[in-house]
Structures are given as structure tokens and as C-alpha cells.
N, C-alpha and C positions, 0 to 999 in steps of 0.2 A: 717574409715567408712564414713566420710563426703565426701571424694574424690570418694569413691565407689558409693555413691548414687547421686553424682552430674552428670547429663547427659552431661555436657560440659567437663567433665574430664574422659577420657576413662581409668580409673584405674581398675585393677583386684581386686578380693575379697581379703581381708586381710588374711594372713596365720599365723599359729602358729609359734612362734619362738622356735627353738630347743635349749634345755638347753646346755650350754657350748659353744655356737657359738654366736659371735657378742655380747659378754658380755661387758658392759661399759656404759658410759654416757658422755654427752657433757656439758660444762659450757661456756656460752656466756656472754660477758659483757666487761666493761672497766677495764684494768689492774690498780690496786690500788683501785678499787671500789668493784666489785663483786668478784674479785680474784686477787691474787698477787703471784709472784714467787721471790725467793731469792736464792743467791748462798752461800753455806756454806763453801766449800773448792774447790780444783781443780777438784775433782771427784764427789762431792755430792751437792745437793741443796734441797729445799723443796718448795712446792706449797700449796697455801691456797685453800682448797676444802670446799665449804659451807656445814655445818652440820657435817663436819668431822675434820676441823681444818687443821693444818699444816701437810703435808704428805711428807716424805723424799723420794727422788729418786736419781738415779745415773745420774750425769750430763754428757751426752755423746756429746752434741753439744750446741752451743750458742742459747739462746732463741731469736727469731727474735723480733726486736723492735716494729714492727707493728702488732703483734699478738693480735687479739681481741677475741679469744676463744681457748679452749683446750679440748682435749678428753682423758679420762681415759678408757683404754680397757684392757681386759684380753684375750689372745689368747688361742688356744686349748691346748697348752702345759702348761697352768697354769701360764704364765708370765704376769705381769702387766706392762703396758706402759702408759706414758703420752706424748701426742703429741700436740704441739702448732701450730695452723693453721696460715699460712702466705704464700703469693705467692712469691717465690724467684725470684731474677733477673736472666734473661737468661745469658748464657755464651757468652762472646764477640767473634765475628768471628775473626779469625787470619788475614784476609785481604790478603791472598796469592793467592786467586782465584782458589784454587785447589778443585776438586770434587772427591768424593769417592762413590763407589757403594758397597752395602752390600747384600750379598746373604745368606739367612738364611736356615739352614738345621738341620738334626738330628745328623748325625755323626759329623759334624762341625757346631756348633751353629751359628756362624757368620763368613763368609769369606769376607775379604775386597779386593777391586780391587788392593790394593798395594801388595797383596800376603800374608797377615797375616791371620792365621787361629785361631779363638778364640773359646774356648769351655767353656761351663758353668761348674763350679766345682760342683759336686754332692756328694753323699755319697761315702765313701771309700768301698773297698771290705769287710773289716771287719764290717763296719756299715751295709752294705746291708745284710750280713749274719745274723747279730743280728736282723735286722728288719724282715727278713723272719722267724726267730725262734719266735719272739714275735707275729707275725701274726698267726702262727700256735697255739701258746699258747692262743691267744685271741679267736680263733675258738672253743677251748675246754672249755673255761670258761663259767660259767653259767651267763645268763643275769641278771643284777641287783646286782651281787655279788661285794664285795669289791675287790676281786682278779681281776675281769674283769676291774674294774675301774683303778687299778694300772697298769695293762698291757696296757690299752688304753692310759693312760698318758705317759707311756714310749714310745709307738709308736708315739704319738703326739710330743714328744720332739725330736725324730729323724727326723720326718717330718719338724719340725720347723727349725732344723739345716740345712736341705737341702734348705728350702725356704730362710733362711737368707743368705746362700752362693750365691744363685741365685740372690737375690736382690742386694747384695754387688757387684757381678760381673756386673750386669746391670748398677748400678750407676757409677762405676769406668770406665767401657767401654764407656758409653754414654758421660761422661765428657771428656774423652781423645779424642774421635772422634769429639766432638763439638769444642774442642780447636784447633784441627789440620786442619780441613777442612772448607771451606766456604760453600760448597754445599754438602748435604748428600742425596743420592738417594737410595731408598729401594724398594723392590717389593711390589706391592699393593695386599697383600694376604688377603683372607677372612678366617681368622683363625677359627672363630666360625663355619663356614660351613665345613671347612676341618676336624675339630675334632668332627663332628656329629657322633652319634652312627650308626652302620650299622646293628643293630639287626632286623630292619624292623618291621612288624606287624605279628599277628597270621596267617592272611590269606596269607601274602607275607613275609615269614621270610627272613632275610638277609643271606649273605654268608660271610665266613671268619670273623665272628664277633669277635672272640678272637684276631686274628691278627690285625684287625682294632683298637680294644681297646688298644692293646699294642702300636701301632703307635700313637694313640691319646695321650697316656701318655707321650711318648717321645717328641712329639711336644710341649705339655704344659710344660714339664720339661726343654725344651731348652730356654724358656723365649723369644719367638719371639715377642709377643705383648708388653711385659714389656720393652724391649730394645727400640722399636720404640716410645713408649709413652714417655719415658724419653728423647729420642732425640728430640721429638717435643716440650717438655717442655724447655729443655736447649738450643736448637738451633731453637728457634721460627722463622718461616718464611724461614728457610734454608733447610727443609726436603721436598723432592719431592717423590711422589709415582709413580713408573714406572710399566707399564703393564708387567706382568711376562711372556707373551707368547713367547715361543721359546728362552728364554734367556739361557736355559741349553743346547740347541741343536745348537746354533749359534756359529760359530768360531769368536773369538774376533779379529783375525788377518785379515782374508779375508771376514768375514761376511757370509760365506756359511752356510745354514741351512740344517742339515742332522742328523736324529736321530741316525744313525750308528756311528757318531763321538763320541758319549758318550759311551765309551767302558765299563766303570764300574762306580761305585759310585764316585770314586776318580780320574779316568783317563779320559781325553778328548784328542782325537787325530783326527784332522780334516782330512776327507777323500779327501779333495780337495787340500789343500796346505801342509798337513803334520804337521801343528803346533800342538805341544803337551804341555799340561798344566794341572794343577790340575783342575778338573771339576768345583769345587765351585768357584775357583778364576776366571776361564774363564767366568762363569755366572756373577760374580760380576763386571767384566770389561764391559760386555755388559750392565749391569744395570747402570754403571757409564757413559757410552757413551751418554745416553740421552733417550728421549721418543720414544716409538714404534709408527711408522706411517704406513699407508697403502701403497700399491704398487704405488699409484698415487702421493705419497708425501704429502698427507694431514694428519693432526693429526687424530688419531683414534677417531671415532664417538662413544659416549657413547651408550652402548647397542649392539655394534658390535664387542666386544672384542673376541668373540668365532668364528668369521668368519675365513676363510682359506686363505686370501690374503697373498702374500709374504710380509714379514715385513722388514723394514730397520730401522736404528737407526740414528737419527739426531746427528751430531757431537756436542761434549760438548762445 
């Protein structure tokens, strides 16, 4: 409320917090003073929480020595977590001078210029069938009933399983890429704008709203933003954003730009030189080649990314 009424702070009005979302609290202070943590065995430990005493938890990773706070949270699946805040050291560069390009998509979550096709592990077919059955059951349950609460919790557990797999994939993939390459180049995608709803307004309703909503879900499920964020954390100063213009239509061999070369989602066949390759790998190689420049050879001017000049790629 103080920030809302402060004319120098353009904060929006405070909103009500929904029950079951963002449940938790944070403890700040010096370890050994306001709080403390001890290890009991190889898999268990306990942390001192003010007004609650020692609370036992599963020891999944080492507690950082420089931690000055921790946060206890409960996710929507009903699981409690304790996280100790610390800034980890970045992954050291291998020093081999190699650069890699990453093309992000829906069918293939991340395609590397080396030819690797990486996909985010999601729910299995059996789990998706169970999720659909639970969603139908939730639609029939009466609001506020205990049955609805049990079904909602079952759905949240399935969603949490999918989220955990996506986060685990992003952590392992980003660590592997940061250890193998000195320079990492990715498309400069505006994911928030790309996943904006297409429903429009009452006066100007949108078109293909359901199809766009399905595409938005698949984009968010592919973990585009999470992968790049973790790369920027682990390979600080080694991640470059590349203008994505024409990267999927350009031949990585002769650099000819032709929309007809993209025969399908997975096939790229150049109409000029006949070079054939996986479409996502071809785009990743264009991204790895360097920054997009204008036809005059000057770097692209901010604000002119949507212009139509012929683009070339600076050599790596």
C-alpha cells in the first residue's frame, strides 16, 4: 500500500492472493543466529524455523556456505520445500573457441547446430489419459466440495510431475551446453508477445482462438525461456541473442533465402544449391554463424528489425 500511494513509485494496486498459490514464508538472517541447518544423515537434515523449532527435510543437495536466507514454500501439489538462497558460481568455459547455435521449436524443443535434437520430456500417454479423465471429473464436481479438492490435488500432482521433468531437463541441458561451448547463440524471441491470447475484444473478436491457445500451451511447455535463463546464469557473458529474421528460410550452405526451401516442419531443401538438412538444424547453423546484418554490411539498427533488406550473416 505504501508503494501504491507513493507518486514516485508507479506500482499497481495490491491484489488479493489466491489460496493455495505462493504459500510460504522467508527467513532472513545470519546462519547460527536467526536460523541454522544441520545434517542428520546422508538423505535427511533439519532446519531451525523461528516459532516452529527444528523441522526435518530431505537433503537433496549441499547447503551453500554463503546462504543468508531461506524460503519455505508449498506448491500447488501440496509439497513443502525449503530453498537456501545463494548465487552459484558460473560454469567455466571449456576454452575450445567453439560456438553453438540453438533453434527453439515446438516439435523439437531445442535443435543444436551440431545436429542434436533435444526434446523436453513431458507426461507419458498413460499420464495424459489420466489427466484428461481427472479434468472431466473436476468439471462435474461441485464447487467447494471435498471431492473437488481431492481431484484438484490429483491434477496438481500430475502437473507438478511435468514441471519437474521440464526443469530437470533444462538444468541438465544448460549445464551440458555451457561446459561444451565457449559461445552460445540463441534467437532473440519475444516469448511473452508470442504467447499472447488471440481472443481479441467484444467489438473485434479474434480468429482461431482455440488453435492459438493450443500453440501457446505447447510453446510454454517446451521451456524456451527457462533454457535460455539458465544458460545466461551458468554461462554468464557467453550467451548472444541473434535476430531471428530469415533464419528458417536461409540455406546454411549457400546462404540463399527462399521460403520455398522450407518444404515442411522437419525438411529443408535449398532451391538454389540442393542442400538438404533437418529444418531446425539448418536454422540452428544460421544462428551459430553470427549476427544478422543489413545488405550494406552494417549491423542491424535497433527498431529496424522488421524491414525487408536482404540479410547476410557475419562469419563466426
